[in-house]
N, C-alpha and C positions, 0 to 999 in steps of 0.2 A: 463479452461486454461491448455494446455499441457505443461509439465515441459520444453520441449525442445524449446518452443517459448519464454520463460522468458528471458528478456534482461539482468538481473543481474546474478551474481553467486549464488550458493546455498550452503547449508551446512556450514562447517567450513570456507570455502573460503570467506564467506560474514559475518562472525561473528562480526568483528569490525564495519563495516558500520551499521549493524542492531542494535548493541548495542548503537552506537552514535545516530542513528535515533530515537531509543526509548527514549533516554535522552531528546530529544527535542519535541517528539510528544506523548509519552505514557501518561504523566499526563493529557494532554488535552483529549486524547481518554478516559481515565478513567472518567473524568468529563462529557464527552458526554454520556457515558453509564449511569451514575448516573442521569443526568438531563432528559434522555429519559425515565427513569422509570424502568430500569432493576433492578429486586428485588429478594429477597430470594425466592427460590422455582421455579424460572423461568427456562426455557430451552432456550439455545441460541447456534447458530453455528457461529464459527469464521472461515470464509472462507479465505484461504491464510494466515494461522496462523503464518507462518514463524517459528521463534524460540520460540514463545509462550509468548512474553512480554504482549500483551493485553489479551491473553487467561488466564493468571494468574490473572489479574484484574477481568475478568469475573467470574472466579471460586470463588473468594472472595465475589463478589456481590451476586451470586445466592446461595451460601452456600451449605451445605451438602445435603439439600433437593432439590437442583436444579441440572441441568446438562448442561455441556458445551461440544460441539462437536468441536474439533480442526481439521480442514481439510486443507490439502495442497497437491498440485499436486506432490510435491517433497518428496519422501520417506526419503531423507536425512534431510530435514527440520523437518519432523515428528519425526524422531528418536532423534534429538536434543531437540525438544520441549518435547517429552516424558521423556527424561532423566532429563531435567531441572525441569519439573513439576511432578516428580515421587511421590512427597508427596501429590499431589492433587488427591483425590479419586473420585471427581465429574467431571472428564474430560475424555472423550472418544476420542482417536486419530484415524484419518482416513486419509490414503494416497489415494488421488483421485482428479480428476478434478471436479470442481463444476458442469459442464455440464453433468456429468455422474452419477447423483443421488447418491452422496457419502453417504447420510443418509439412503439409501435403503428404501425410503418411509416414514421415520420418519418425523414428523412435529414438529416445534419448535415455541416458542413465538417470538423470535427475530432472524433475519438473518443479520449478521454483516459482513462487509468487509472493510478493510483499504488499500487503495492504490493498490487494486487488479484489478479493472476493466480496467485500462489502458493496462493490459497485456493479455486481451482476444482478440480473433479474431472476435467473433460475439457477440456484446453487447446485442442485442435483445435476443439471445439464452441464454446468461448468466443471464439476468434479468428474463427470463421465468423460468429458473432453480431455481433461488432464490425464485420466487413466489411459486413454487411447494413445497418448504420446509416450507412455513409458515402455521402455524395453523390458524384457524379462529380467527380474531381479532388481529393477529400478525402484526409486522411491520418490514420493512427494516431499518437498520441502516448503512448508507454508509458514508465512508470518502473518498472523491474523490480528488486525487492529480492533481494539475495544475502545472506540472513540469516546464513548460515554464515561470512560474512567478518567478522562482528563479533568483536573481540578485545580483551582487556585486555593492557596492557604496563606493567611487565614481567610475563610470564606466570608462573603458579604451577601446582602440581600440580592444584589444584581450579578453576582459572580457566576451563577449557573443559568442565566436567562437563555443562553444559546441552546442548551441541551434539549429541551422539548422541541425546539424548532428543527434541530438536526434530525431527530428521529421522525418527526412529522414529514419532513422533506423526503426521507427515505421511503416512507409509506406511500406518499403521493406519487413517487416515481416508480414504485414497485421494486425497489432495490433492497439489498440485504445488509442494511446498516447495522442490524443486530446479529451479524454472522458469528460474533464471538460466543453468543449464547447457544448456537446450534451446530457449530462446525464438527464437534466430536460425534454427535448423533448422525450427522449427514455423512461423515466419513465412514462410519460403520455401515450405514445403509448402502454406500457405494462400494462396499467390499474391501475396505481398508482397515488395517489394525494400526493403532498408534504405537510406535516404538519408543518415542520420547517426546516430552513436552517441557518447554522452559518458558519462563516469563521474564519480561524486561520492561522497565518503565523508568525513563529518565526524569529526574526531578531537579529543577534549577530555579534560581532567582534571577538568572541572567536575562537581559532584554531579548536576546535571540530566541530563547526558549518560548517566551511569551509571544514573540513576533510570529513564530510558526502558527500559533493559534489565531492571532489577530489577522494575519493575511488570509488564512483559510476562512475566517468569519466574513471578511469583506467580500470574498469571492462568492460566498453562499447568500449574503444578505439580500441581493435582488430577488433570488428565488424564495427566500423566506417571506418577502413582502408579496410577491406576485402569485406564488403557487400555494402557499399555506395560510396567507392572510395574517402574518405576524404584524402586530401594531407598530406603525412607524415610530411612535414615541418610545416604545420599548427597545426597538433597534437602536435608536439614538442613545437611550440610557445605557445600553451595553457598550456602545462605542465610547461613551464618556468613561465608563468603568475601565475599559482597556487602556485608554489614554492615561488614566490616573495610575494604574499599576505597572505600566510597561517598564518604567525606569525606577521603580521602587524596590530596592534590595530587600526590604522587609516582607515582600510578597513573593512566595515561591509558586511555581507552576509545575504540576505533574503532567507531562505530556502523556498521550494515550498509551495504555498498556499494549504491549505486543506479545502474543503467545506464539512461540516457535514450535512447530510440529513436524516430526519425521513420521511418515506413514507409508506402509507397504501393503501390497495386496495380501489378503489372508490366504 
């Protein structure tokens, strides 16, 4: 994934959203790593590591005898992760796209990514690159976001305005925003068998849950206007809707569904 194709902001401009996102998803990601069998002494790569929230959990699991490779296409993300995790001696930080062999031929026990594959242009190439990072007997650990599953309840006329713009932006940039619909077929084509799949979707009426979405919307709004021609008045209508429901405890928000997949070569 090239950094310039990423739909969201990077670096400090996305700190608040990533912090809130981690609050709702990091504990479950940690449980996924544990249940998959990531253990002391293992090697694992965190592709699209962002600010390092899951990387830190990996480092604790593999211990000093293990190694975590934190990879991100954005040098800004890597520098924040490096600073945040400076106490971790078992983490190697790499700025680079997953398709460009960021491990330089190194093979690992586990190849992990969370919410990354929707941001790649060529899913098959990305999966092939992941396969090339796996040691014999290794496994892919994927957390796949179905962003279109996010919903407000009770629904209103304006509560889903963002949805068509999101997918239109993905098509305009040639990205895999619909990866949740195709990942199982693509894994099979890449020579993988799925050994387990779980689904997780946090639902909350808390302001922070809705703010994850609101902050993401604001980051994408300029592209909705300039790249896909979303009407400015509809963008403002959606902003008005978000302002109304943000602190309303009677409105719940289902954050996007995450499908967790363990896949091994057939």
